[in-house]
Steps between C-alpha positions, in 0.01 A plus 500: 500500500767742592842536340784411725679823597789510737526786730762740390696754708279794377185333655685428814599866536153613427299250725735400774418614765146515389261796582202419708271574205688260275519222762116524562426500123712198434377324812126555398574381146570144612145451379374702199364843598425843356632830639188585697490159662866523599429839664216343693704203599786718623280729694333202678836326561653809667195627676499800270856586605609464134286655234618482145371805287381419146785681346762311690313182451477517115844652461646213691303235325605647168870503607485150637338365192762669281784354728339151469398460866136476430299407200153582349284204590148579372232773481211495731224757490737736317759467767844348414595207735875444544697210655848469626763350277774254596744803501263694726458203730886467528523873598212463753655207655837682528329779663320289740822337601662845542210613722521181714871546536444866621232384734717212645798734524286762698422220741861416543468170328737369237362403160688298231390528148 
């Protein structure tokens, strides 16, 4: 379904560490979703602490699609559904490991990758 794309150094510089917005968008796209739905999921997950404006949402979706992190999945009621690609999943997993390492280090625990 997706072309195999290896993460290059440019993508690492852009997305690692990931912005909170980028993280939540990729996290939510583990199942196909549209921008409005992502915004609703993020607001619910964070107790409205994180609200992604439409401009930020659609700008980020466009950039992530161009960079190969997400892909168009389908159209539903005139809304574009996106899903995460293998490259996007690789970046998301890297970021989750980074966040877990930060958390463990903040607790004085050692983590070995």
